[in-house]
MARGUNU-374244 format. One record per atom (N, C-alpha, C): x, y, z; residue in three letters. Coordinates in steps of 0.02 Angstrom, whole numbers, plus 50000, padded with zeros to 5 digits. Layout:
BEGIN
XYZALA...
This chain:
BEGIN
515605187850850UNK514995191050824UNK514515192750881UNK514445188150929UNK513975189350984UNK514235194851031UNK514895195151040UNK515175200551081UNK515045207251049UNK515135207850984UNK514995214050948UNK514245215550952UNK513835210450944UNK513105211350946UNK512885214051014UNK513265212651067UNK513095215151134UNK513075222851135UNK513445225951089UNK513455233251087UNK512845236251054UNK512415232051025UNK511825234550989UNK511165232951023UNK511205229851082UNK510585227951116UNK510195234151138UNK509525233451143UNK509095239151160UNK508715238151226UNK508675232051251UNK508315230951314UNK508615224951351UNK508365223751411UNK508645218551454UNK508535211551425UNK507965210451393UNK507835203851363UNK508345202251309UNK508485207151266UNK508995206151214UNK509685204651245UNK509835208151301UNK510465206951335UNK510515199651358UNK509975197051388UNK509975190151412UNK510065185251354UNK509715186451299UNK509755181851242UNK510455181751212UNK510735187751201UNK511395188151170UNK511925185051215UNK511905186651280UNK512415184051326UNK512335176451336UNK511715173951332UNK511615166751336UNK511965163251279UNK511855165651218UNK512165162451160UNK512915163651157UNK513145169051187UNK513875170051193UNK514165164451237UNK513825162751290UNK514045157251333UNK514045150551297UNK513525149451255UNK513495143351215UNK514095142951167UNK514245148651135UNK514805148851088UNK515475147651122UNK515545150351182UNK516185149651218UNK516285142651247UNK515735139251261UNK515765133151301UNK516215127751271UNK516235127251205UNK516625121951174UNK517365123251171UNK517565129551183UNK518275131251176UNK518705127851228UNK518485128151290UNK518885125651346UNK519045118251341UNK518535113851337UNK518705106751333UNK519085104951269UNK518945108551215UNK519315107051153UNK520055108551160UNK520225114051193UNK520935115751202UNK521255111151253UNK520885109051304UNK521165104251352UNK521365097751317UNK520935095451273UNK521105089351235UNK521685090651187UNK521685096551156UNK522235098351110UNK522905098251146UNK522935101151206UNK523555101151245UNK523775094151261UNK523305089651276UNK523485082751291UNK523785079151231UNK523665081751170UNK523965078751110UNK524685081051099UNK524905086051137UNK525565088951126UNK526035088151185UNK525775087151246UNK526215087051304UNK526115080651345UNK526665077351363UNK526595071451407UNK526375073551477UNK526165068751517UNK525865070151582UNK526315074151628UNK526975072651626UNK527445075951672UNK527545083351656UNK527325085551598UNK527405092651579UNK526725096251575UNK526195092751589UNK525535095351571UNK525305101051616UNK525485100951680UNK525275106451725UNK525555113051700UNK526195113051678UNK526495119151651UNK526165121151586UNK525985116251545UNK525665117851481UNK524975121051493UNK524585118151539UNK523935121051554UNK524015128051584UNK524505128951628UNK524615135451660UNK524825140651609UNK525265138751563UNK525495143451513UNK524915145651469UNK524475140851451UNK523885142751412UNK523425147151452UNK523345145551517UNK522885149451560UNK523115156651567UNK523745158051552UNK523985164951555UNK523615169551507UNK523255166551460UNK522865170751413UNK522385175251451UNK522095172851506UNK521625176951545UNK521995182851576UNK522585181351606UNK522975186751637UNK523215191851585UNK523475189351529UNK523745193951477UNK523185198151448UNK522605194951434UNK522045198751406UNK521795203951456UNK521795202251520UNK521575207051571UNK522055212851578UNK522705211351572UNK523205216751575UNK523105221651519UNK522925219151460UNK522825223451402UNK522155227051405UNK521625223151420UNK520955226051413UNK520735230351472UNK521035229351531UNK520845233451588UNK520985240851575UNK521605242751558UNK521715249851541UNK521385251851476UNK521355247251427UNK521035248851364UNK520295250451374UNK519965246351416UNK519245247551430UNK519155254251465UNK519595255751513UNK519555262151547UNK519645267951499UNK520105267251451UNK520235272451401UNK519635273351355UNK519345267751332UNK518755268151288UNK518175271551324UNK518065269751387UNK517515272751425UNK517635280151441UNK518265282251437UNK518415289351452UNK518175294051397UNK518055291351336UNK517815295651281UNK517195292851248UNK516965286851269UNK516385283851236UNK515945280451288UNK515575275151268UNK515135271751314UNK515225264151309UNK514815260551347UNK514885253251350UNK514735249951283UNK514325253051242UNK514175250051176UNK514805249451134UNK515175254851130UNK515795254751090UNK516325250251123UNK516275249451188UNK516735244851223UNK516635237751196UNK516005235451192UNK515865228751166UNK516065228251093UNK515915233251053UNK516035232950981UNK516785232750966UNK517165237350996UNK517885237750982UNK518245231451005UNK518115229351068UNK518475223451093UNK518215216951062UNK517595216951039UNK517325211051006UNK517615209850937UNK517905215050907UNK518195214350840UNK518875211050843UNK519215211350900UNK519895208650905UNK519965201450882UNK519515196850901UNK519605189950878UNK519615189150802UNK519225193450768UNK519205193050694UNK519885194850663UNK520205200050690UNK520805202650657UNK521455199950685UNK521425196750745UNK522045194250776UNK522005186750788UNK521515184550828UNK521515177550851UNK521375172550794UNK520875173950754UNK520685169150701UNK521245167850651UNK521575173050624UNK522125171750577UNK522705167850609UNK522875169550671UNK523425165950704UNK523245158650715UNK522635157350737UNK522415150450748UNK522435146450683UNK522175149350630UNK522145145850566UNK522845144150540UNK523325148650553UNK523995147750526UNK524435143250568UNK524325142950633UNK524825139850677UNK524595133550713UNK523955132650725UNK523725127250769UNK523615120850730UNK523895115350756UNK523805108650728UNK523575104050783UNK523145099250765UNK522865094750816UNK523385090050845UNK523885088150805UNK524405083450826UNK525075085850800UNK525635083950833UNK526295085950809UNK526425083850737UNK526175078150718UNK526295075650650UNK525985080050597UNK525505084250617UNK525155088550569UNK525445095650567UNK525925097150611UNK526195103950615UNK526795104750568UNK526715108750516UNK527245109750467UNK527845113450496UNK527725117550549UNK528265121450578UNK528665117450629UNK528465111350644UNK528805107150694UNK529335102950661UNK529955103250686UNK530505099450654UNK530405091950667UNK530755087850627UNK530705080650634UNK530925078350703UNK531485081250728UNK531745079350793UNK531255081150849UNK530965087050845UNK530475089150895UNK529865084650893UNK529635083150833UNK529045078950825UNK529155071950854UNK529745069150841UNK529895062450866UNK529945062450942UNK530245067750971UNK530305068151043UNK529625068551077UNK529195072851049UNK528525073751078UNK528125067251074UNK528115064251015UNK527715058251005UNK527975052351045UNK528635052251057UNK528925046851098UNK528675047551170UNK528655053751197UNK528405054751264UNK527665053051270UNK527275054951220UNK526565053351221UNK526445045851216UNK526865042451176UNK526795035251169UNK526945031751235UNK527435034351273UNK527605031351338UNK527015032251386UNK526695038051384UNK526095039151426UNK525545034251407UNK525435033451341UNK524905029051318UNK525025021851339UNK525675019751338UNK525835012951359UNK525715011851433UNK525845017151473UNK525735016651545UNK524995016751563UNK524595019851520UNK523865020251533UNK523505017851471UNK523445011351461UNK523125008651400UNK522415011251392UNK522225012351329UNK521555014751313UNK521035009451333UNK520525011751368UNK519975007251384UNK519435007751330UNK518975003251334UNK518415003551287UNK518025010151297UNK517845013351243UNK517495019751249UNK516835018851285UNK516715023151334UNK516115022751375UNK515635028351357UNK515005027551377UNK514495032451361UNK514385037451416UNK513885041751405UNK513735047151451UNK513535044451520UNK513205038651521UNK512985035751584UNK513585034351630UNK514125031751602UNK514725030251641UNK515055036651666UNK515025041951625UNK515305048451647UNK514905051151706UNK514245050951700UNK513815053851752UNK513825049851816UNK514005043451812UNK514015039251872UNK514705038951905UNK515185042651878UNK515875042351904UNK515955047551959UNK516115045352020UNK516165050052077UNK516755054852070UNK517295052652038UNK517875056952028UNK517685062951985UNK517305061551932UNK517095066951887UNK516675072151925UNK516225069851968UNK515795074452005UNK516175078352058UNK516675075152088UNK517095078952136UNK517495084352101UNK517765082752043UNK518125087752003UNK517655093351981UNK517045091451963UNK516545096551944UNK516395101152002UNK516315098352063UNK516185102452122UNK516765107152136UNK517375104652131UNK517965108952141UNK517955114652092UNK517845113052029UNK517855118251976UNK517285123251986UNK516695120852007UNK516125125152020UNK516295130252076UNK516575127852130UNK516755132152186UNK517295137152167UNK517785134852127UNK518315139452105UNK518025144952061UNK517555143152016UNK517275148151972UNK516845153252010UNK516515151052064UNK516165155852106UNK516655161052132UNK517205158652160UNK517695163152189UNK518035167452137UNK518265164352081UNK518645168152032UNK518215173351997UNK517635171251972UNK517215176051936UNK516935181451983UNK516815179552046UNK516605184552094UNK517135189952103UNK517765187752109UNK518315192552115UNK518395196552050UNK518395192851994UNK518525196051929UNK518005201351911UNK517365199751921UNK516835204351903UNK516845210551948UNK516965209552012UNK516925215052059UNK517595218652070UNK518135216152038UNK518795219152048UNK518815226652031UNK518565228851973UNK518585236051959UNK518195240152011UNK517635237452035UNK517245240952086UNK517635241652151UNK517985236252170UNK518375236452232UNK518955241352225UNK519295241152167UNK519845245852155UNK519595253052155UNK519015254252126UNK518715260852125UNK518565263252196UNK518305258752237UNK518145260452306UNK518775262052346UNK519305258152335UNK519935259152372UNK520295265452351UNK520315266852285UNK520735272352260UNK520355278752242UNK519695278052229UNK519285283852206UNK519585286952143UNK519885282952100UNK520195285452039UNK519705285951981UNK519945288751925UNK519555289151864UNK519505282351832UNK519105281851778UNK519025275451743UNK519685272951715UNK520085277551688UNK520745275551661UNK521215273351716UNK521215276951772UNK521645275051828UNK521445268351857UNK520795267251864UNK520545260851890UNK520745255251842UNK520695256451776UNK520895251451727UNK521635249651732UNK522065254651742UNK522785253351748UNK522945249451811UNK522625251351867UNK522755247851930UNK522475240751927UNK521905239851894UNK521595233251889UNK522045228351851UNK522485230951808UNK522935226551771UNK523475223651815UNK523635226951871UNK524195224851914UNK524095217751940UNK523495215951967UNK523425209051993UNK523565203651942UNK523425204951879UNK523515199751828UNK524255198951808UNK524655204151819UNK525375203251809UNK525645198251860UNK525435199151923UNK525645194451975UNK525345187551963UNK524735187251935UNK524425180751921UNK524825176651872UNK525145179851824UNK525555176151775UNK526125172551809UNK526455175951856UNK526995172651893UNK526725167051936UNK526155168251969UNK525855163052011UNK525665156951971UNK525385157851912UNK525195152251869UNK525805148051852UNK526335151251831UNK526915147551808UNK527265143851865UNK527405147351919UNK527805144351973UNK527415138952010UNK526765139752018UNK526375134552051UNK526345128252008UNK526265129151942UNK526255123451896UNK526925120051893UNK527455124051891UNK528135121151888UNK528275117051951UNK528095119752009UNK528195116152072UNK527765109852074UNK527155110252048UNK526715104352048UNK526975098852003UNK527235100751944UNK527525095751900UNK528135092451932UNK528515096351969UNK529125093752001UNK528945088852057UNK528445090552098UNK528285086352155UNK527775080952139UNK527335082252091UNK526795077552075UNK526205078152122UNK526235082652171UNK525685083452219UNK525205088852194UNK524845087252143UNK524415092152110UNK523865094752156UNK523545090152193UNK522985092252236UNK523215097052290UNK523815095952318UNK524075100352370UNK524205107352342UNK524445107752281UNK524585114252251UNK523935118052233UNK523405114352219UNK522755117652210UNK522525120552277UNK522575116652331UNK522385119052397UNK522785125252418UNK523435125052407UNK523865130752426UNK523655137152390UNK523535136652325UNK523345142652288UNK522675145252311UNK522205140752326UNK521545142852349UNK521595146152418UNK522005143352463UNK522085146152530UNK522385153052527UNK522905153852486UNK523215160452479UNK522715165552452UNK522345163552400UNK521845168052371UNK521305170052421UNK521065165152460UNK520525166452508UNK520745171252562UNK521315169952593UNK521545174252648UNK521705181252623UNK522065181652567UNK522255188252541UNK521645192452522UNK521125189252495UNK520525192952475UNK520185196152535UNK520075192352588UNK519725195052647UNK520135200552680UNK520785199452688UNK521215204452721UNK521255210752678UNK521265210052612UNK521315216052568UNK520695220452576UNK520115217352580UNK519495221252588UNK519455224352658UNK519675220552708UNK519645223052777UNK520105229052789UNK520665229452751UNK521145234852760UNK521085240352708UNK520615239652662UNK520575244152604UNK520495251452621UNK520065253152669UNK519925260152685UNK520525263752714UNK520935260252753UNK521475263552789UNK522155262952754UNK522265257652717UNK522915256452686UNK522815254252613UNK522685259052568UNK522525257252499UNK523085253552462UNK523705255452475UNK524265252152441UNK524305244752462UNK524245243552527UNK524255236652552UNK523655232852525UNK523065236152522UNK522465232752497UNK522545230652425UNK522825235052382UNK522925233352312UNK523425227552306UNK523955227752348UNK524445222352347UNK524125215652366UNK523715215752418UNK523405209552440UNK522885206952391UNK522505211452360UNK522015209152311UNK522355206452248UNK522955209052235UNK523355206252180UNK523555199052196UNK523755197952258UNK523925191152280UNK523315186652277UNK522725189452295UNK522105185552293UNK521945183252222UNK522015187752174UNK521885185952104UNK522385180752080UNK523025181552099UNK523535176652081UNK523355169752109UNK523145169652172UNK522955163252202UNK522345160152169UNK521865164252151UNK521245161752120UNK521365159152050UNK521925160952019UNK522085158551951UNK522615153051951UNK523045152952002UNK523625148452000UNK523445141152007UNK522815139652022UNK522595132752029UNK522595128951963UNK522555132651907UNK522335129651843UNK522775123951819UNK523435125051816UNK523875119751791UNK523835113351832UNK523935113751899UNK523875107651939UNK523185104451938UNK522655108551933UNK521975105751933UNK521865101351872UNK522005103951812UNK521875100151752UNK522365094351743UNK522985095151769UNK523455089551768UNK523205083951813UNK522945085851871UNK522655080751916UNK522045077551885UNK521615081751854UNK521005079051822UNK521175073951768UNK521685075451729UNK521865070851674UNK522125064151700UNK522385064051762UNK522615057751792UNK522075054251831UNK521645058151864UNK521145055151909UNK520575051951871UNK520405054851813UNK519825052151775UNK520025046051735UNK519575041251728UNK519705035651682UNK519825038251612UNK520325035551578UNK520505037851511UNK519915037651463UNK519515032551470UNK518955031551423UNK518425036951428UNK518395040451484UNK517865045551491UNK518155052651493UNK518815053351481UNK519145059851492UNK518845065451450UNK518735064151385UNK518475069451342UNK517795071951363UNK517325067351373UNK516655069151393UNK516655072151463UNK517085069451507UNK517115071851576UNK517365079051579UNK517875080751539UNK518115087651537UNK517575092451514UNK517175090251466UNK516615094351444UNK516105095351499UNK515955089951537UNK515475090451592UNK515745094951647UNK516375094151665UNK516675098351718UNK516645105651698UNK516805107051636UNK516795113951612UNK516085116751610UNK515615112751585UNK514925115051577UNK514585116451644UNK514605111551688UNK514275112351753UNK514675116951799UNK515335116151798UNK515755120251841UNK515695127651826UNK515625129351763UNK515585136451744UNK514945139851768UNK514455135851791UNK513865138951821UNK514065143051882UNK514635141451911UNK514885145451966UNK515035152651945UNK515165153551880UNK515265160251854UNK514645164551856UNK514055161351863UNK513425164951873UNK513315166051948UNK513445160951987UNK513295161352059UNK513725166552094UNK514375166652078UNK514835171252112UNK514635178552107UNK514575181352046UNK514375188352039UNK513675189652066UNK513205184852057UNK512515186052079UNK512485186452155UNK512775181552190UNK512765181652263UNK513165187652289UNK513715189252254UNK514115195052274UNK513705201452272UNK513305202252219UNK512875208152214UNK512335208152268UNK512045202252280UNK511525201852331UNK511795203652400UNK512385201052418UNK512665202452484UNK512835209952491UNK513045213052437UNK513185220252441UNK512545224252450UNK512005221852420UNK511355225252429UNK511125225052502UNK511195219252533UNK510935218452601UNK511405221352653UNK512035223052634UNK512505225952681UNK512655233252664UNK512205236452627UNK512265243452608UNK512925245052571UNK513095240652525UNK513665241952481UNK514335239452507UNK514365236452565UNK514995233852591UNK515205227552552UNK515855226952536UNK516095221152500UNK516375215852547UNK516385217252612UNK516695212552659UNK516335205852661UNK515665205952667UNK515285199752668UNK515375195752603UNK515395199352547UNK515515196152482UNK516195192752481UNK516705196252505UNK517385193452505UNK517425187252548UNK517085187152605UNK517085181252649UNK516745175352614UNK516185176652580UNK515845171352543UNK516285168452488UNK516595172852449UNK517025170552394UNK517625166752421UNK517915169252477UNK518485165952507UNK518305158952532UNK517715158252562UNK517495151652586UNK517425146752528UNK517175149052471UNK517105144752412UNK517785142452387UNK518265147052384UNK518935145152362UNK519255140052409UNK519195141252474UNK519485136652522UNK519145129852520UNK518485129852513UNK518125123452507UNK518345119552446UNK518475123052391UNK518705119652330UNK519375116152343UNK519825119552378UNK520475116552393UNK520415110452438UNK519955110652485UNK519865105052531UNK519565099052495UNK519075100252452UNK518775094752413UNK519305091652367UNK519755095852342UNK520275093352296UNK520725088252331UNK520815088852396UNK521235084152433UNK520955077052430UNK520305076252419UNK520015069552415UNK520215065952351UNK520545069552305UNK520755066552241UNK521495064852240UNK521825065152299UNK522545063952300UNK522735057052275UNK522345052052294UNK522545045152277UNK522605044052202UNK522115046452164UNK522135045252092UNK522425051052052UNK522395057252078UNK522595063052040UNK523315065052046UNK523635063352104UNK524335065152113UNK524785060152078UNK525375062352059UNK525865057852028UNK526375055852081UNK526555049452085UNK527055047252134UNK527695051352128UNK527995053152185UNK528565057652184UNK529145054852146UNK529295048452155UNK529865045552120UNK529765045652046UNK529145043952023UNK529005044051951UNK529035051151925UNK528795055851966UNK528805062851944UNK529505065251932UNK529975063251978UNK530665065551970UNK530985062551909UNK530855056051897UNK531175052951839UNK530905055851775UNK530255057151772UNK529955059851711UNK530155067151702UNK530175070851758UNK530335077951752UNK531035078951726UNK531475074051739UNK532145074751714UNK532215073251640UNK531725069851610UNK531785067851540UNK531835073751492UNK531425078951499UNK531485084551451UNK532165087851453UNK532455088851514UNK533105092051519UNK533635087551488UNK533585081051499UNK534075076451469UNK534025076651393UNK533395076851368UNK533305077051296UNK533605083451266UNK533515089051302UNK533795095351278UNK534555094951276UNK534855092051329UNK535585091451331UNK535835086951274UNK535475081451261UNK535665076951206UNK535625080551140UNK535095084551130UNK535015088351068UNK535585093251059UNK535765096751113UNK536325101651108UNK536965098151090UNK537095092151119UNK537715088451103UNK537715086351029UNK537135084051005UNK537095082050934UNK537215087950889UNK536915093750907UNK537015099650865UNK537735101850864UNK538065101450923UNK538775103350927UNK539205098850883UNK539065092150886UNK539435087550844UNK539295088850770UNK
């Protein structure tokens, strides 16, 4: 409703009010889904589960980048908000109502064998990490691990939203194409991001070194971003390729980050802590575009200074993440034994079905 309402605003004050409440409405989605995923996937599979869910950003960007360019080719930004704001009503809400269940035991479409396998894995996790007494907000706010995770997430959001908001502008500068052409080219980085999300999460689940995989994705994103901007004027094809790698790196952190967070945080504060990380960390989504715009103003429209700032934030996030290795990473031996369980279960199921 608020996205559609954005198409009817008449002045800057109304824009601020509507977008503020849009942020309030969105804020609860992220931590709620993080908790929901934890009800369905054991720890050894969780990086892949988070990464697969995170692909929603890449898939939506692949669809809406050319769609937005097409809408703007015959209309204006008002109709852009209205048309794309209607999608959740006609697509997302019915699917969610019909398919999503809080726990495997509540899912009518889940077979008995699948339900038993999932709940057995979750029970093993629960036995390994017994529930502590529920703690209050004071314990969450005084936990250094929570604040380090919040800082990492804040820095990542500065980099990601800075890239995401300014991506069409950078593509326009590099290619000098029409709105539709810019929309089509802008979709390319998110195709690569889907592969980056999956393979980084798969490798992290296999090794258990979640913090290292966050650092690697941040480093790749940071270097590729700066080089893409530096080469943009002379080699547009190379620049688009590198900025695609930068977007992939800026997104590929997600699975390993949240898998590490779910291990590093005390179980008793996990729910509230995820909400805090999301709430405070997402302030980086304001800082990144704002500072990016300011740096372009003072450099007469050059994006190079902005790219260096965003790259430094991404790299700093990866370095801070390394301080969480002790509690957030999974021991390699345990990771291997757990990672083999799903494949063994699949093989056992196939043998039973054959018999």
